[in-house]
DRENDO-1510 file (C-alpha; in Angstrom, 1 decimal, always signed):
<recs>
REC; n; res; u; v; w
REC; 1; MET; +48.6; +62.2; -1.1 .
REC; 2; SER; +49.2; +59.7; -3.9 .
REC; 3; ILE; +47.5; +56.4; -3.6 .
REC; 4; THR; +50.7; +54.7; -4.7 .
REC; 5; ASN; +52.2; +55.7; -1.4 .
REC; 6; GLU; +49.7; +53.5; +0.3 .
REC; 7; LYS; +51.3; +50.0; +0.4 .
REC; 8; GLU; +48.0; +48.6; +1.6 .
REC; 9; VAL; +46.4; +49.2; -1.8 .
REC; 10; ILE; +48.9; +49.3; -4.6 .
REC; 11; GLY; +50.8; +46.0; -4.8 .
REC; 12; LEU; +48.0; +44.3; -3.0 .
REC; 13; SER; +46.9; +41.3; -5.0 .
REC; 14; PRO; +43.3; +41.2; -6.1 .
REC; 15; THR; +41.1; +39.9; -3.3 .
REC; 16; GLY; +39.4; +37.2; -5.4 .
REC; 17; ALA; +36.8; +39.5; -7.0 .
REC; 18; GLU; +34.3; +37.6; -9.1 .
REC; 19; HIS; +33.5; +39.0; -12.5 .
REC; 20; TYR; +30.7; +38.5; -15.0 .
REC; 21; CYS; +30.5; +40.1; -18.4 .
REC; 22; ASN; +26.7; +40.6; -19.1 .
REC; 23; LYS; +25.6; +38.7; -22.2 .
REC; 24; GLN; +22.1; +40.3; -22.1 .
REC; 25; ARG; +23.2; +44.0; -22.4 .
REC; 26; ILE; +21.7; +46.1; -25.1 .
REC; 27; VAL; +24.1; +48.5; -26.8 .
REC; 28; ASN; +21.4; +50.5; -28.6 .
REC; 29; ALA; +19.4; +53.5; -27.4 .
REC; 30; TYR; +17.5; +53.2; -24.1 .
REC; 31; PRO; +14.5; +51.0; -25.1 .
REC; 32; ASP; +10.9; +52.1; -24.9 .
REC; 33; GLN; +10.1; +48.9; -22.9 .
REC; 34; LEU; +12.3; +50.2; -20.1 .
REC; 35; LYS; +10.9; +53.7; -20.0 .
REC; 36; SER; +7.9; +52.3; -18.1 .
REC; 37; SER; +10.4; +51.5; -15.3 .
REC; 38; LEU; +12.2; +54.9; -15.4 .
REC; 39; ASN; +12.7; +57.7; -17.8 .
REC; 40; LEU; +13.9; +61.3; -18.1 .
REC; 41; LYS; +10.4; +62.6; -17.6 .
REC; 42; ASP; +10.3; +61.0; -14.2 .
REC; 43; THR; +13.6; +62.8; -13.5 .
REC; 44; ASN; +12.2; +66.2; -14.5 .
REC; 45; GLN; +9.2; +65.8; -12.3 .
REC; 46; ALA; +11.4; +64.9; -9.3 .
REC; 47; ILE; +13.7; +67.8; -9.9 .
REC; 48; HIS; +10.8; +70.2; -10.2 .
REC; 49; GLU; +9.6; +69.2; -6.7 .
REC; 50; ILE; +12.8; +68.3; -4.7 .
REC; 51; SER; +14.8; +71.4; -5.8 .
REC; 52; VAL; +12.4; +73.6; -3.8 .
REC; 53; TRP; +12.7; +71.7; -0.6 .
REC; 54; PRO; +14.4; +73.5; +2.3 .
REC; 55; GLY; +18.2; +72.8; +2.3 .
REC; 56; TYR; +18.4; +71.5; -1.3 .
REC; 57; GLU; +21.6; +72.2; -3.1 .
REC; 58; PRO; +23.7; +70.2; -5.6 .
REC; 59; THR; +26.4; +68.1; -3.9 .
REC; 60; PRO; +30.1; +68.3; -4.9 .
REC; 61; LEU; +31.7; +66.4; -7.8 .
REC; 62; HIS; +35.4; +66.0; -6.8 .
REC; 63; PRO; +38.1; +65.2; -9.4 .
REC; 64; LEU; +40.6; +62.6; -8.1 .
REC; 65; LYS; +43.5; +63.7; -10.3 .
REC; 66; ASN; +46.4; +61.9; -8.6 .
REC; 67; LEU; +44.4; +58.7; -8.3 .
REC; 68; ALA; +43.6; +58.8; -12.0 .
REC; 69; MET; +47.2; +59.4; -12.8 .
REC; 70; ASP; +48.3; +56.5; -10.6 .
REC; 71; LEU; +45.9; +54.1; -12.3 .
REC; 72; GLY; +46.7; +55.3; -15.8 .
REC; 73; LEU; +43.3; +56.9; -16.4 .
REC; 74; LYS; +42.4; +60.2; -17.9 .
REC; 75; GLN; +40.3; +61.4; -15.0 .
REC; 76; ILE; +38.2; +60.1; -12.1 .
REC; 77; TYR; +35.2; +62.0; -10.7 .
REC; 78; TYR; +33.6; +61.3; -7.3 .
REC; 79; LYS; +30.1; +62.5; -6.5 .
REC; 80; ASP; +30.1; +63.2; -2.8 .
REC; 81; GLU; +26.7; +62.6; -1.2 .
REC; 82; SER; +27.9; +62.8; +2.4 .
REC; 83; GLN; +26.1; +66.0; +3.2 .
REC; 84; ARG; +22.8; +65.6; +1.2 .
REC; 85; PHE; +20.0; +67.3; +3.1 .
REC; 86; GLY; +22.0; +66.9; +6.3 .
REC; 87; LEU; +21.1; +63.1; +6.2 .
REC; 88; GLY; +24.4; +61.9; +5.0 .
REC; 89; SER; +23.3; +59.9; +2.0 .
REC; 90; PHE; +21.9; +60.0; -1.5 .
REC; 91; LYS; +18.9; +58.2; -0.2 .
REC; 92; ALA; +17.6; +61.5; +1.1 .
REC; 93; LEU; +16.5; +62.1; -2.5 .
REC; 94; GLY; +14.4; +59.0; -2.7 .
REC; 95; GLY; +12.5; +57.8; +0.3 .
REC; 96; ALA; +11.2; +61.3; +1.2 .
REC; 97; TYR; +10.0; +61.9; -2.3 .
REC; 98; GLY; +8.2; +58.5; -2.2 .
REC; 99; VAL; +6.4; +59.6; +1.0 .
REC; 100; LEU; +5.3; +62.9; -0.7 .
REC; 101; ARG; +4.0; +61.1; -3.7 .
REC; 102; PHE; +2.0; +58.6; -1.5 .
REC; 103; LEU; +0.5; +61.5; +0.5 .
REC; 104; CYS; -0.5; +63.3; -2.6 .
REC; 105; ASN; -2.3; +60.2; -3.9 .
REC; 106; LYS; -3.9; +59.5; -0.6 .
REC; 107; VAL; -5.2; +63.0; +0.0 .
REC; 108; ALA; -6.5; +63.4; -3.5 .
REC; 109; GLU; -8.3; +60.0; -3.2 .
REC; 110; GLU; -9.9; +61.0; +0.1 .
REC; 111; LEU; -11.0; +64.4; -1.1 .
REC; 112; LYS; -12.0; +63.0; -4.5 .
REC; 113; GLU; -10.2; +65.9; -6.3 .
REC; 114; ASP; -6.8; +66.8; -7.7 .
REC; 115; ILE; -4.5; +68.6; -5.3 .
REC; 116; LYS; -1.4; +70.7; -5.8 .
REC; 117; ILE; +1.7; +69.1; -4.5 .
REC; 118; GLU; +3.0; +72.4; -3.2 .
REC; 119; ASP; -0.2; +72.8; -1.0 .
REC; 120; LEU; +0.5; +69.5; +0.6 .
REC; 121; ARG; +4.2; +70.5; +1.1 .
REC; 122; LYS; +3.1; +73.7; +2.8 .
REC; 123; GLY; +0.8; +71.8; +5.3 .
REC; 124; LYS; -2.6; +72.6; +3.9 .
REC; 125; TYR; -3.8; +69.0; +4.4 .
REC; 126; ALA; -2.0; +68.4; +7.7 .
REC; 127; GLU; -5.2; +67.2; +9.4 .
REC; 128; LEU; -5.4; +64.4; +6.8 .
REC; 129; THR; -1.8; +63.5; +6.5 .
REC; 130; GLN; -1.3; +63.0; +10.2 .
REC; 131; ARG; -3.7; +60.1; +10.0 .
REC; 132; TYR; -1.6; +58.1; +7.6 .
REC; 133; THR; +1.4; +55.8; +8.5 .
REC; 134; VAL; +4.3; +55.0; +6.2 .
REC; 135; VAL; +6.4; +52.0; +6.8 .
REC; 136; THR; +9.7; +50.6; +5.4 .
REC; 137; ALA; +12.5; +48.2; +6.1 .
REC; 138; THR; +16.1; +49.5; +6.0 .
REC; 139; ASP; +19.7; +49.1; +6.8 .
REC; 140; GLY; +19.7; +52.7; +7.8 .
REC; 141; ASN; +19.9; +55.3; +5.0 .
REC; 142; HIS; +16.6; +54.6; +3.3 .
REC; 143; GLY; +14.7; +54.5; +6.6 .
REC; 144; ARG; +16.3; +57.8; +7.5 .
REC; 145; SER; +15.0; +59.4; +4.3 .
REC; 146; VAL; +11.5; +58.0; +4.8 .
REC; 147; ALA; +11.5; +59.3; +8.4 .
REC; 148; TYR; +12.6; +62.7; +7.1 .
REC; 149; GLY; +9.8; +62.7; +4.6 .
REC; 150; ALA; +7.2; +61.7; +7.2 .
REC; 151; LYS; +8.4; +64.5; +9.4 .
REC; 152; LEU; +8.6; +67.1; +6.6 .
REC; 153; PHE; +5.1; +66.2; +5.2 .
REC; 154; GLY; +3.3; +65.4; +8.4 .
REC; 155; CYS; +2.5; +61.7; +8.7 .
REC; 156; ARG; +3.5; +58.8; +11.1 .
REC; 157; CYS; +6.4; +56.5; +10.4 .
REC; 158; GLN; +7.3; +52.9; +11.3 .
REC; 159; ILE; +10.8; +51.6; +10.5 .
REC; 160; TYR; +11.9; +48.0; +10.5 .
REC; 161; ILE; +15.6; +47.2; +11.0 .
REC; 162; HIS; +17.4; +43.9; +11.2 .
REC; 163; ALA; +19.6; +42.5; +14.0 .
REC; 164; LYS; +22.9; +44.0; +12.8 .
REC; 165; VAL; +21.8; +47.6; +12.2 .
REC; 166; SER; +23.8; +49.8; +14.5 .
REC; 167; MET; +22.4; +51.7; +17.5 .
REC; 168; GLY; +23.7; +54.9; +15.9 .
REC; 169; ARG; +21.7; +54.4; +12.8 .
REC; 170; LYS; +18.6; +53.4; +14.8 .
REC; 171; LYS; +18.8; +56.5; +16.9 .
REC; 172; ALA; +19.2; +58.7; +13.8 .
REC; 173; MET; +15.8; +57.5; +12.6 .
REC; 174; GLU; +14.2; +57.9; +16.0 .
REC; 175; ASP; +15.5; +61.4; +16.2 .
REC; 176; LEU; +13.4; +62.2; +13.1 .
REC; 177; GLY; +10.3; +61.0; +14.9 .
REC; 178; ALA; +10.1; +57.4; +13.6 .
REC; 179; GLU; +9.1; +54.4; +15.6 .
REC; 180; VAL; +11.9; +51.8; +15.0 .
REC; 181; ILE; +11.3; +48.1; +15.4 .
REC; 182; ARG; +14.2; +45.7; +15.4 .
REC; 183; VAL; +13.6; +42.2; +13.8 .
REC; 184; ASP; +15.7; +39.1; +14.1 .
REC; 185; GLY; +17.6; +38.0; +11.0 .
REC; 186; ASN; +18.8; +40.0; +8.0 .
REC; 187; TYR; +17.4; +42.8; +5.8 .
REC; 188; ASP; +15.1; +40.5; +3.9 .
REC; 189; ASP; +13.6; +39.3; +7.2 .
REC; 190; SER; +12.9; +42.9; +8.2 .
REC; 191; LEU; +11.4; +43.6; +4.8 .
REC; 192; ARG; +9.0; +40.7; +5.2 .
REC; 193; ALA; +8.0; +41.8; +8.7 .
REC; 194; SER; +7.3; +45.3; +7.4 .
REC; 195; ILE; +5.1; +44.1; +4.6 .
REC; 196; GLU; +3.1; +41.8; +7.0 .
REC; 197; ASP; +2.5; +44.5; +9.5 .
REC; 198; ALA; +1.6; +47.1; +6.8 .
REC; 199; GLU; -1.0; +44.7; +5.4 .
REC; 200; LYS; -2.4; +44.0; +8.9 .
REC; 201; HIS; -2.7; +47.7; +9.9 .
REC; 202; ASN; -3.4; +49.3; +6.5 .
REC; 203; TRP; -0.2; +51.2; +6.5 .
REC; 204; GLN; +1.6; +52.2; +3.3 .
REC; 205; ILE; +4.9; +50.5; +2.4 .
REC; 206; ILE; +7.5; +53.0; +1.0 .
REC; 207; SER; +10.2; +50.6; +0.0 .
REC; 208; ASP; +13.2; +51.2; -2.2 .
REC; 209; THR; +12.8; +47.6; -3.5 .
REC; 210; SER; +10.1; +46.6; -5.9 .
REC; 211; TYR; +8.4; +43.3; -6.5 .
REC; 212; HIS; +5.4; +41.9; -8.4 .
REC; 213; GLY; +2.4; +44.0; -7.4 .
REC; 214; TYR; +4.5; +46.8; -5.9 .
REC; 215; THR; +6.3; +49.1; -8.3 .
REC; 216; GLU; +4.8; +52.6; -8.0 .
REC; 217; TYR; +6.7; +54.0; -5.1 .
REC; 218; PRO; +10.0; +52.3; -5.8 .
REC; 219; ARG; +9.8; +54.0; -9.2 .
REC; 220; HIS; +9.3; +57.4; -7.6 .
REC; 221; ILE; +12.2; +56.7; -5.3 .
REC; 222; MET; +14.5; +55.8; -8.2 .
REC; 223; ALA; +13.3; +59.0; -9.9 .
REC; 224; GLY; +14.4; +61.0; -6.9 .
REC; 225; TYR; +17.9; +59.4; -7.1 .
REC; 226; THR; +18.3; +60.5; -10.7 .
REC; 227; ILE; +18.5; +64.1; -9.5 .
REC; 228; LEU; +22.2; +63.5; -8.6 .
REC; 229; ALA; +22.8; +62.3; -12.1 .
REC; 230; GLU; +21.2; +65.4; -13.5 .
REC; 231; GLU; +23.5; +67.4; -11.2 .
REC; 232; ILE; +26.5; +65.6; -12.6 .
REC; 233; ALA; +25.4; +66.3; -16.2 .
REC; 234; ASP; +25.3; +70.0; -15.3 .
REC; 235; GLN; +28.7; +69.8; -13.5 .
REC; 236; LEU; +30.5; +68.1; -16.3 .
REC; 237; SER; +31.2; +69.7; -19.7 .
REC; 238; GLU; +30.4; +67.7; -22.9 .
REC; 239; LYS; +34.2; +67.2; -23.3 .
REC; 240; THR; +34.4; +65.2; -20.0 .
REC; 241; GLN; +31.5; +62.8; -20.4 .
REC; 242; PRO; +32.2; +59.6; -18.4 .
REC; 243; THR; +33.3; +56.5; -20.3 .
REC; 244; HIS; +32.9; +54.2; -17.3 .
REC; 245; ILE; +30.4; +54.4; -14.4 .
REC; 246; PHE; +31.0; +52.2; -11.4 .
REC; 247; LEU; +27.8; +51.6; -9.4 .
REC; 248; GLN; +27.7; +49.9; -6.0 .
REC; 249; ALA; +24.5; +48.0; -5.5 .
REC; 250; GLY; +22.3; +46.4; -2.8 .
REC; 251; VAL; +18.8; +45.7; -4.2 .
REC; 252; GLY; +20.0; +47.7; -7.3 .
REC; 253; GLY; +17.6; +50.7; -7.2 .
REC; 254; PHE; +20.4; +53.3; -7.2 .
REC; 255; ALA; +22.5; +51.5; -9.8 .
REC; 256; ALA; +19.6; +51.1; -12.1 .
REC; 257; SER; +18.5; +54.7; -11.7 .
REC; 258; MET; +22.0; +55.9; -12.7 .
REC; 259; CYS; +22.2; +53.4; -15.6 .
REC; 260; ALA; +18.8; +54.4; -16.9 .
REC; 261; TYR; +19.5; +58.2; -16.7 .
REC; 262; PHE; +22.9; +58.1; -18.4 .
REC; 263; TRP; +21.8; +55.5; -20.9 .
REC; 264; GLU; +18.8; +57.5; -22.0 .
REC; 265; LYS; +20.7; +60.8; -22.0 .
REC; 266; PHE; +24.0; +59.8; -23.6 .
REC; 267; GLY; +23.5; +56.5; -25.3 .
REC; 268; HIS; +24.8; +53.1; -24.1 .
REC; 269; GLN; +27.5; +52.9; -26.8 .
REC; 270; ASN; +29.3; +55.7; -25.1 .
REC; 271; ILE; +29.4; +54.5; -21.5 .
REC; 272; LYS; +30.2; +51.2; -19.8 .
REC; 273; PHE; +28.3; +50.4; -16.6 .
REC; 274; VAL; +30.0; +48.3; -13.9 .
REC; 275; VAL; +27.8; +47.0; -11.1 .
REC; 276; VAL; +29.8; +46.3; -7.8 .
REC; 277; GLU; +28.4; +44.2; -5.0 .
REC; 278; PRO; +29.8; +42.8; -1.7 .
REC; 279; LYS; +31.0; +39.2; -1.9 .
REC; 280; LEU; +28.7; +38.5; +1.0 .
REC; 281; ALA; +25.5; +39.8; -0.8 .
REC; 282; PRO; +25.9; +39.1; -4.5 .
REC; 283; CYS; +22.2; +38.9; -5.6 .
REC; 284; LEU; +22.7; +40.8; -8.8 .
REC; 285; ILE; +25.7; +39.0; -10.2 .
REC; 286; GLU; +24.0; +35.7; -9.3 .
REC; 287; SER; +20.9; +36.9; -11.2 .
REC; 288; ALA; +23.0; +37.9; -14.2 .
REC; 289; LYS; +24.8; +34.6; -14.3 .
REC; 290; ALA; +21.4; +32.8; -14.1 .
REC; 291; GLY; +19.8; +35.1; -16.7 .
REC; 292; GLN; +16.9; +35.7; -14.3 .
REC; 293; LEU; +16.2; +37.2; -10.9 .
REC; 294; LYS; +17.7; +35.1; -8.2 .
REC; 295; ILE; +17.5; +35.4; -4.4 .
REC; 296; PHE; +20.8; +35.0; -2.4 .
REC; 297; ASP; +20.5; +33.7; +1.2 .
REC; 298; ILE; +22.8; +36.0; +3.2 .
REC; 299; LYS; +24.7; +34.1; +5.8 .
REC; 300; GLU; +27.1; +36.8; +7.0 .
REC; 301; GLU; +26.6; +40.6; +7.0 .
REC; 302; THR; +28.9; +42.7; +5.0 .
REC; 303; MET; +30.4; +45.8; +6.7 .
REC; 304; MET; +29.0; +47.7; +3.6 .
REC; 305; ALA; +25.7; +47.7; +5.5 .
REC; 306; GLY; +23.7; +49.6; +2.9 .
REC; 307; LEU; +24.5; +47.0; +0.3 .
REC; 308; SER; +23.6; +43.9; +2.3 .
REC; 309; CYS; +20.6; +42.7; +0.3 .
REC; 310; GLY; +19.7; +39.2; -0.9 .
REC; 311; GLU; +16.9; +39.9; -3.4 .
REC; 312; PRO; +17.1; +42.3; -6.3 .
REC; 313; SER; +14.5; +45.0; -6.9 .
REC; 314; LEU; +12.3; +43.9; -9.8 .
REC; 315; LEU; +12.4; +47.3; -11.6 .
REC; 316; ALA; +16.1; +47.6; -11.0 .
REC; 317; TRP; +16.8; +44.1; -12.3 .
REC; 318; ASN; +14.8; +44.8; -15.5 .
REC; 319; ILE; +17.1; +47.8; -16.2 .
REC; 320; LEU; +20.4; +46.3; -15.1 .
REC; 321; ASN; +19.8; +43.0; -16.9 .
REC; 322; LYS; +19.8; +44.9; -20.2 .
REC; 323; GLY; +22.0; +47.9; -19.3 .
REC; 324; ALA; +24.9; +46.7; -17.2 .
REC; 325; ASP; +28.1; +45.8; -19.1 .
REC; 326; HIS; +29.8; +44.1; -16.2 .
REC; 327; PHE; +29.0; +42.7; -12.7 .
REC; 328; MET; +31.6; +42.1; -10.0 .
REC; 329; THR; +31.9; +41.4; -6.3 .
REC; 330; VAL; +34.4; +42.9; -3.9 .
REC; 331; SER; +35.6; +41.8; -0.4 .
REC; 332; ASP; +35.1; +43.7; +2.8 .
REC; 333; ASP; +38.9; +43.5; +3.3 .
REC; 334; MET; +39.7; +46.7; +1.4 .
REC; 335; VAL; +36.8; +48.8; +2.9 .
REC; 336; PRO; +38.7; +50.2; +5.9 .
REC; 337; THR; +41.8; +51.0; +3.9 .
REC; 338; VAL; +39.9; +52.8; +1.2 .
REC; 339; MET; +37.8; +54.7; +3.7 .
REC; 340; ARG; +41.1; +55.9; +5.4 .
REC; 341; LEU; +42.5; +56.9; +2.0 .
REC; 342; MET; +39.5; +59.1; +1.3 .
REC; 343; ALA; +39.6; +60.6; +4.8 .
REC; 344; ASN; +43.3; +61.4; +4.4 .
REC; 345; GLY; +42.9; +63.1; +1.0 .
REC; 346; ALA; +44.1; +60.4; -1.3 .
REC; 347; GLY; +43.6; +61.1; -5.0 .
REC; 348; GLY; +44.9; +64.7; -4.9 .
REC; 349; ASN; +42.0; +66.5; -3.2 .
REC; 350; THR; +40.8; +67.5; +0.2 .
REC; 351; ALA; +39.7; +64.9; +2.7 .
REC; 352; ILE; +36.4; +63.2; +1.8 .
REC; 353; GLU; +34.0; +61.6; +4.3 .
REC; 354; ALA; +33.2; +58.3; +2.7 .
REC; 355; GLY; +31.2; +55.7; +4.7 .
REC; 356; GLU; +31.4; +52.0; +4.4 .
REC; 357; SER; +29.0; +51.6; +1.5 .
REC; 358; ALA; +30.4; +54.7; -0.3 .
REC; 359; VAL; +33.7; +53.1; -1.3 .
REC; 360; GLY; +32.3; +50.0; -3.0 .
REC; 361; GLY; +32.6; +51.5; -6.5 .
REC; 362; LEU; +36.2; +52.7; -5.9 .
REC; 363; ILE; +37.2; +49.3; -4.6 .
REC; 364; GLY; +35.8; +47.8; -7.8 .
REC; 365; LEU; +37.9; +50.2; -9.8 .
REC; 366; LEU; +41.0; +49.4; -7.8 .
REC; 367; GLU; +40.4; +45.6; -8.3 .
REC; 368; ILE; +40.0; +46.0; -12.1 .
REC; 369; ALA; +43.1; +48.2; -12.3 .
REC; 370; GLN; +45.1; +45.2; -11.2 .
REC; 371; ASP; +43.5; +42.8; -13.7 .
REC; 372; GLU; +44.9; +43.3; -17.2 .
REC; 373; LYS; +42.3; +40.9; -18.7 .
REC; 374; ILE; +39.3; +42.7; -17.3 .
REC; 375; LYS; +40.9; +46.1; -18.0 .
REC; 376; LYS; +41.2; +45.2; -21.7 .
REC; 377; GLN; +37.7; +43.7; -21.8 .
REC; 378; LEU; +36.3; +47.0; -20.5 .
REC; 379; ALA; +38.6; +49.2; -22.5 .
REC; 380; LEU; +39.9; +50.8; -19.3 .
REC; 381; ASN; +42.9; +52.9; -20.4 .
REC; 382; SER; +44.5; +56.4; -20.6 .
REC; 383; ASP; +41.4; +57.8; -22.4 .
REC; 384; SER; +39.0; +56.6; -19.7 .
REC; 385; VAL; +36.9; +59.0; -17.6 .
REC; 386; ILE; +35.6; +57.3; -14.5 .
REC; 387; LEU; +32.5; +58.3; -12.5 .
REC; 388; LEU; +32.3; +57.1; -8.9 .
REC; 389; PHE; +29.5; +57.7; -6.3 .
REC; 390; GLY; +30.2; +58.4; -2.7 .
REC; 391; THR; +26.7; +57.3; -1.7 .
REC; 392; GLU; +27.1; +58.0; +2.0 .
REC; 393; GLY; +29.2; +59.8; +4.6 .
REC; 394; ALA; +29.5; +59.0; +8.2 .
REC; 395; THR; +26.0; +57.8; +8.7 .
REC; 396; ASP; +27.1; +56.2; +12.0 .
REC; 397; PRO; +29.9; +58.5; +13.3 .
REC; 398; ASP; +31.0; +56.0; +15.9 .
REC; 399; ILE; +31.6; +53.3; +13.3 .
REC; 400; TYR; +33.2; +55.8; +10.9 .
REC; 401; ASN; +35.6; +57.2; +13.4 .
REC; 402; ALA; +36.6; +53.8; +14.7 .
REC; 403; ILE; +37.5; +52.7; +11.1 .
REC; 404; THR; +39.2; +55.8; +9.8 .
REC; 405; LYS; +41.3; +56.3; +13.0 .
REC; 406; GLU; +42.6; +52.8; +12.9 .
REC; 407; ILE; +46.4; +52.5; +12.4 .
</recs>
C-alpha cells in the first residue's frame, strides 16, 4: 500500500506543529562532559548482560520503501520494538536492567564483598533479594519492565500509575507480580507519590527519569535502551548510515540515549536529530526555547500515553540540549490514522503493530515533509536516510484494536 493512497495523510495540511531549531547544539564530536551521562562503555556493559537473558533477540529493522519514495527520500527504516521480550516495548531493555543493577549493588553492600552479576541472575542470592522492594511511577511500559525485572531477579515491586492509565496496562503489570497503586492526577503526580512512599518505607526508586540527587539508575536504564541502537548499527551497512533520526520523547531518556549513542559512534556532523513531542506534553521544546530545563503543567492527557510527561529527565536534558538539532510537537489528530496505516502495511512492507506512542516520530516526519521551509532547514531530500523507532506495539490490545479497526 502506498501512503499517497491514503487521503487522510497526503494532502492533509500540517496540524499546526510547533518547531524550534536548537541554538545550543554542538556539531563537534561527542563531548567528554556528556560521557559522564552516557557513553559507549555503558552500552557494552548492558549488552554483555542483557544479551544472555532468556528470550533476548534483536528486533526487526523494517525498510519502508514506498513511503520513502512517496516523500522523496532515499530510504526510511523503522525499528520495530513491538515484540521485545514479550513485553511489547523498548522499555523492556531499561527498567529490568535498572532493577538488576540495584540488586547487585544492594547484595554486595550487605555481604560486604563483590558479587558476580550472573550469580544474582541465577538466583544465588534469592534469600536476600526477596527482602528488597523496587518502586516506580509509569504510564505503563516502564512499569511493566520494572515488574518484569523484579520477577526475573526475585524482589518485590510497587508501581504507581496516574488516573488515566488504562485498566489493560494496569493488569499487565499486576500479571507480572507487581502491586499497582493508582494516584489522582497525571504522571508527575504519580512520580511524586512514588518518591514519597519510597523514602517512607526505604524502598528503591527505579525511575526512568533523573533529577538532582538521583541519576545512577536512570543512567543504567538509558544504557539498556542503547542496545537497540547497537542492533541497528549491526543491521545497517556503512553505506546506509542514517542522515536523520526522529526521536519521540516523554521525559527524554530514550531520545537522549539514541542521540548519545549515534553521536558518539558516528559523529554529530553526519546525523541530524529531531525530537518529537505531543502538543499536550511539550516539556523538552519548552526547555529548549528557554535554554534551561522547564516544567510543563499538563492539563490534558495525550493519547500517546507513554509520552505524557511534564518534566524532562535531567540526564536526558543535558544530552538533548547539546545534541538535538530540532525540536517539534505533533497533534494527537494524526495518531489513529498513522496507526492504521502501519497496521495495513503502508510503506511497502508487511503489517506492523504500532501503538499510540510508537508513531510519534513518523508523524513528525510526515509533518516536516509538508513544510518546505523546515525540509530545507534540515536538508531533508532525496539523499536522506531516515531512522524511525516503533517504540511499542499493542501494549493495551483493547485500545489498539479499537483504534486500528476504526473506519
